[in-house]
C-alpha positions in Angstrom: -44.8 59.2 11.3 -42.8 62.0 13.1 -39.9 63.7 12.6 -38.2 61.9 14.4 -38.8 58.6 13.2 -38.0 59.9 10.0 -34.6 60.8 11.0 -34.2 57.7 13.2 -34.9 56.0 10.1 -32.6 57.7 7.5 -29.1 57.7 10.3 -30.0 53.7 10.7 -30.1 53.2 6.5 -26.7 55.8 6.5 -25.0 53.4 9.0 -26.3 50.0 7.0 -24.7 52.1 3.8 -21.7 52.7 5.8 -21.4 49.6 6.9 -21.6 47.6 3.3 -19.1 50.1 2.1 -16.7 49.0 4.7 -16.7 45.9 4.0 -15.1 46.5 1.2 -17.4 44.4 -1.3 -16.8 41.1 0.4 -20.5 40.6 1.0 -22.4 43.2 -0.8 -25.2 42.5 -3.5 -23.2 42.8 -6.7 -20.4 40.1 -5.5 -23.6 37.7 -4.3 -25.0 38.2 -7.7 -22.2 37.4 -9.6 -21.2 34.1 -7.9 -25.2 33.1 -9.2 -24.1 34.0 -12.0 -21.3 32.2 -11.8 -23.8 29.1 -11.1 -25.6 29.3 -14.5 -22.8 29.8 -16.5 -20.3 27.0 -14.7 -23.7 24.3 -14.9 -23.8 25.3 -18.2 -20.2 24.4 -19.2 -19.6 21.6 -16.9 -22.9 20.3 -19.1 -21.2 20.3 -21.9 -18.3 17.9 -21.2 -19.0 15.0 -22.6 -16.8 13.5 -19.9 -18.9 14.4 -17.4 -21.2 11.9 -18.2 -19.0 8.7 -18.3 -20.2 4.9 -16.9 -18.1 5.3 -13.6 -19.9 8.6 -12.6 -23.1 7.5 -13.2 -22.7 4.5 -11.1 -21.7 6.4 -8.2 -24.3 8.6 -8.4 -26.5 5.5 -8.7 -25.3 4.0 -5.3 -25.3 7.9 -4.1 -29.2 8.0 -5.2 -29.8 4.8 -3.2 -28.0 5.9 -0.1 -29.8 9.0 0.0 -33.0 6.9 -0.3 -32.1 4.9 2.9 -31.0 8.4 4.6 -34.7 9.7 4.1 -36.5 6.8 5.6 -34.3 6.9 8.2 -34.9 10.4 9.0 -38.8 10.2 8.2 -39.6 7.1 9.8 -39.6 8.6 13.3 -41.8 11.1 11.8 -44.2 8.8 10.0 -44.6 6.8 13.3 -45.8 10.6 15.3 -48.1 11.4 12.6 -49.6 7.7 12.8 -49.8 8.0 16.5 -51.4 11.3 16.4 -54.2 10.3 13.5 -54.6 7.0 16.3 -55.1 8.7 19.3 -57.1 11.5 17.4 -59.9 8.8 17.9 -59.9 8.4 21.5 -58.5 12.6 21.7 -59.8 15.7 20.8 -57.0 17.2 19.4 -59.3 20.3 17.3 -59.4 21.9 20.8 -55.1 22.1 21.1 -52.5 23.3 18.6 -49.4 21.2 20.7 -49.8 18.5 18.1 -49.6 20.9 15.3 -46.9 22.4 16.8 -44.9 19.0 17.0 -45.4 17.9 13.8 -44.4 20.8 11.9 -40.7 21.1 14.4 -40.5 17.6 13.4 -40.0 18.4 9.6 -38.1 21.7 10.4 -35.6 19.5 11.7 -34.9 16.5 9.9 -35.5 19.0 6.6 -33.2 22.2 7.5 -31.5 21.2 11.1 -29.9 17.9 10.6 -29.1 18.5 6.8 -28.4 14.5 6.4 -28.9 14.3 2.8 -26.6 17.3 2.7 -23.8 15.2 4.9 -24.5 12.1 2.7 -23.4 13.8 -0.1 -20.2 15.5 1.2 -19.0 12.1 2.8 -19.2 10.5 -0.6 -16.1 12.7 -1.5 -14.1 10.9 1.3 -15.0 7.5 0.2 -14.5 7.7 -3.6 -12.2 9.9 -5.6 -14.6 10.2 -7.9 -15.9 13.8 -7.3 -11.6 15.1 -7.7 -11.7 13.0 -10.8 -14.7 15.0 -11.8 -13.2 18.6 -10.9 -10.1 17.7 -12.5 -11.8 16.5 -15.9 -13.8 19.6 -16.3 -10.9 21.8 -15.5 -9.1 20.4 -18.5 -12.5 21.2 -20.0 -12.3 24.5 -19.4 -9.1 24.9 -20.3 -10.1 23.4 -23.9 -13.5 25.8 -24.5 -11.1 29.0 -23.1 -8.6 27.8 -25.9 -11.7 27.2 -28.6 -13.1 30.4 -28.0 -10.4 32.6 -28.3 -8.4 31.1 -31.1 -8.8 33.5 -33.4 -7.5 35.7 -30.4 -3.4 36.9 -30.4 -2.1 34.0 -28.3 0.2 35.8 -26.5 -2.8 38.2 -24.9 -4.3 34.8 -23.5 -4.0 33.5 -19.8 -2.0 30.4 -19.0 -3.4 26.6 -18.8 -4.9 25.6 -15.4 -5.0 22.0 -15.7 -1.7 21.0 -17.3 0.3 22.4 -13.7 -2.1 22.2 -10.8 -2.2 18.2 -12.4 1.3 17.5 -11.4 0.4 18.8 -7.7 0.2 15.3 -5.1 -3.2 15.6 -3.6 -2.4 14.7 0.0 1.5 15.9 -0.1 2.9 17.6 2.7 1.2 20.6 4.4 3.1 23.2 6.4 5.7 20.2 7.4 3.0 17.2 7.9 1.3 14.8 5.4 -2.5 14.5 6.1 -4.3 11.0 5.0 -7.5 10.6 3.7 -8.7 9.3 7.1 -7.6 12.3 8.7 -9.3 14.2 6.4 -12.0 12.2 6.3 -11.7 12.6 10.5 -11.8 16.5 10.4 -15.0 16.2 8.0 -16.8 14.7 10.8 -15.5 16.6 13.6 -16.7 19.3 12.1 -20.0 18.7 10.2 -20.9 17.3 14.3 -19.6 20.7 15.9 -21.8 22.5 12.9 -24.7 20.1 13.6 -24.5 20.2 17.6 -24.8 23.8 17.3 -27.9 23.7 15.1 -29.9 21.7 17.1 -28.8 23.8 20.7 -30.0 26.8 18.9 -33.6 25.1 17.5 -33.8 23.8 21.0 -32.8 27.3 22.2 -36.0 28.9 20.3 -38.6 26.7 22.6 -37.5 28.2 25.9 -40.5 30.0 26.9 -40.0 34.1 26.5 -36.8 33.9 26.1 -37.3 31.8 23.0 -38.4 34.0 21.0 -34.8 35.7 20.8 -32.8 32.9 19.9 -32.7 32.8 16.2 -32.3 36.6 15.4 -29.9 36.5 18.2 -27.9 34.3 16.2 -28.7 35.9 12.7 -27.5 38.9 14.4 -24.6 37.1 15.8 -23.4 35.6 12.1 -24.0 38.3 10.0 -22.8 41.0 11.9 -18.5 39.5 10.8 -20.1 39.6 7.4 -21.9 42.6 6.4 -21.5 44.8 9.7 -23.3 46.0 12.9 -25.8 47.8 11.2 -27.3 45.3 8.2 -27.2 42.7 10.6 -29.0 44.6 13.3 -31.9 44.9 10.3 -31.8 41.4 9.8 -32.4 40.6 13.9 -35.1 42.9 13.9 -37.0 41.1 11.0 -35.9 38.2 13.0 -38.5 38.5 15.2 -41.4 39.2 13.5 -40.4 36.4 11.2 -42.4 33.2 11.5 -39.5 30.5 13.3 -39.9 28.4 10.4 -38.2 31.0 8.1 -35.5 31.8 9.9 -33.9 28.9 10.4 -34.8 28.0 6.7 -32.9 31.5 6.6 -30.3 30.5 8.7 -29.3 27.1 7.8 -29.0 28.3 4.0 -26.1 30.3 4.2 -24.1 28.1 6.7 -24.9 25.3 4.8 -24.5 27.2 1.6 -20.4 28.0 3.2 -20.0 24.7 3.7 -20.5 23.3 0.5 -18.5 25.5 -1.1 -15.8 24.7 1.6 -16.3 20.9 0.4 -16.3 21.7 -3.5 -13.2 24.0 -3.4 -12.1 20.4 -1.3 -9.8 19.4 -4.5 -8.2 22.6 -5.6 -6.9 23.0 -1.7 -5.6 19.2 -1.7 -3.2 20.4 -4.5 -2.8 24.1 -3.1 -1.6 23.9 0.3 -2.5 26.7 2.5 -2.5 27.3 6.2 -5.2 28.2 8.0 -4.9 31.4 8.3 -4.2 31.5 4.4 -7.5 29.9 3.8 -9.7 32.3 6.1 -8.1 35.4 3.9 -8.8 33.4 0.7 -13.0 33.0 1.5 -13.3 36.4 3.3 -12.2 38.1 0.5 -14.3 36.1 -2.5 -16.9 36.0 0.4 -19.6 37.0 -1.9 -19.1 35.3 -4.8 -18.5 32.5 -3.0 -21.9 32.5 -1.2 -23.7 33.2 -4.3 -22.1 30.8 -6.1 -22.9 27.7 -3.1 -26.1 29.3 -2.6 -28.0 28.8 -6.3 -26.5 24.9 -6.0 -27.8 24.7 -2.4 -31.4 25.5 -3.5 -31.2 22.8 -6.5 -29.1 20.1 -3.7 -32.8 20.4 -2.0 -34.5 18.5 -4.3 -35.4 15.1 -3.2 -33.2 12.3 -4.4 -32.1 14.4 -7.6 -30.4 16.5 -5.3 -27.2 14.7 -5.6 -26.7 14.5 -9.1 -26.7 18.2 -8.9 -23.4 17.9 -6.5 -21.1 16.2 -8.8 -22.5 19.3 -11.6 -21.9 21.8 -9.1 -18.0 20.4 -8.2 -17.9 19.8 -12.2 -18.9 23.9 -12.0 -16.6 24.9 -9.3 -13.5 24.1 -12.0 -15.1 27.0 -14.1 -14.9 29.1 -11.0 -11.6 28.4 -10.0 -10.7 30.3 -13.2 -11.9 33.3 -12.1 -10.7 34.0 -9.0 -7.6 32.5 -8.7 -4.2 32.9 -11.2 -2.9 30.2 -13.1 -0.8 27.6 -11.0 2.7 27.8 -11.7 4.3 24.2 -11.9 4.9 22.3 -8.1 8.2 22.9 -8.0 8.1 26.9 -8.3 4.9 26.8 -5.7 6.6 27.9 -2.5 4.7 31.3 -2.0 1.9 30.7 -4.7 -0.3 29.9 -2.0 0.1 33.2 -0.5 0.3 35.1 -3.5 -3.7 33.9 -4.1 -5.0 35.1 -0.8 -5.9 38.5 -2.2 -8.1 38.8 -5.0 -6.5 41.1 -7.3 -8.7 41.4 -10.6 -12.2 41.6 -7.9 -13.1 44.7 -9.1 -12.9 44.1 -12.6 -14.2 41.0 -12.7 -17.4 42.2 -10.5 -17.9 45.3 -12.9 -18.0 43.4 -16.1 -21.8 42.6 -17.9 -21.8 38.8 -17.9 -21.4 38.6 -21.5 -18.0 39.8 -21.3 -17.2 37.3 -18.5 -14.3 35.9 -20.1 -13.4 38.8 -21.5 -9.9 39.9 -18.6 -6.8 39.0 -19.8 -4.4 39.9 -17.3 -1.0 39.7 -15.8 0.6 39.7 -12.6 3.6 42.2 -12.2 6.5 41.1 -9.3 4.9 44.0 -7.2 1.6 42.2 -7.8 0.5 45.3 -9.5 -1.9 44.5 -11.8 -1.8 45.2 -15.7 -3.9 44.7 -18.6 -1.4 44.3 -21.6 0.0 41.9 -23.8 2.2 39.0 -21.9 6.0 38.6 -23.2 6.2 34.7 -24.2 9.8 34.7 -23.2 9.3 35.5 -19.7 6.6 33.4 -17.5 4.2 35.6 -15.9 1.4 34.8 -13.8 -2.3 35.2 -15.8 -5.6 34.7 -15.1 -8.9 35.6 -16.7 
């Protein structure tokens, strides 16, 4: 390798490091790893909750599994028909000399399993049909508060954080948001439009990858456009260059896993946002400041959701685990009559650096208060003066 090539490689690496540094930890490896750790810890905490296995939850899960079977059969039927047709015509034509038949079958498999995301759509749609997942979230939040108190029963009560469930349970789920009410039908309509738009974009990008000559650049270009805003230009350029040499199947899985994980997190946080009313700009900033942790948390559960038939059961566990996640990335909510400025105060994750640098064994050890100026203080909480506290 020439000295010029070495210098170019070092310069590119330096640009990548600077891009991640400018990202201010929103989407760095440490944040993603901590989110994946919260997937495991949150799931273990959720599975210890006996209320998670109530009969009403099982009935909904059984219906969802049956619905999942129907959806999979509907999606698989055209693919099976094409495979059967190719097998039948194979008696009359020699397909060994061509490759288009294998390309067609593989393309249909990728389209059904990774582009359409219909099983994921079904699991998400359940939220807008029945309130079961909302109940799972709130029951789990109560369980998180209870186990937190039990784990710290020997500690000074004045140093413990406030509870999340008592005040959050007082908030209406369809109350006024920015001067207007949003019904369940409106929420479902918004979800269907959002999912349809994403599905249309995915189908268009996947179809564009079959364009002669330029098609091989469509998926790498989509990867670059997607990640440039999250990780910076230099790392996104590396992803683009790598994508040119990767098979199309892996690029599709990579992109869809990223988008599906982000969508999953937005849906899992719906019970929280139904109660704590953020305007669109505040919500974008909320997700931006926690991007890496939320992606790590979401992609961990997305892997489990891909398990055929059983994935819908993991969706309930993911919702329950989100209650634990909320206690790590937000402050305990105040009573509803004192919540006018609470959403704005949650846009910035103030103890992010402290939380991301904690060892996993000490993940519950931060007990902090927020002063009137917004500065973080690790100190004893005065019981006579109510303050916002979080782990």
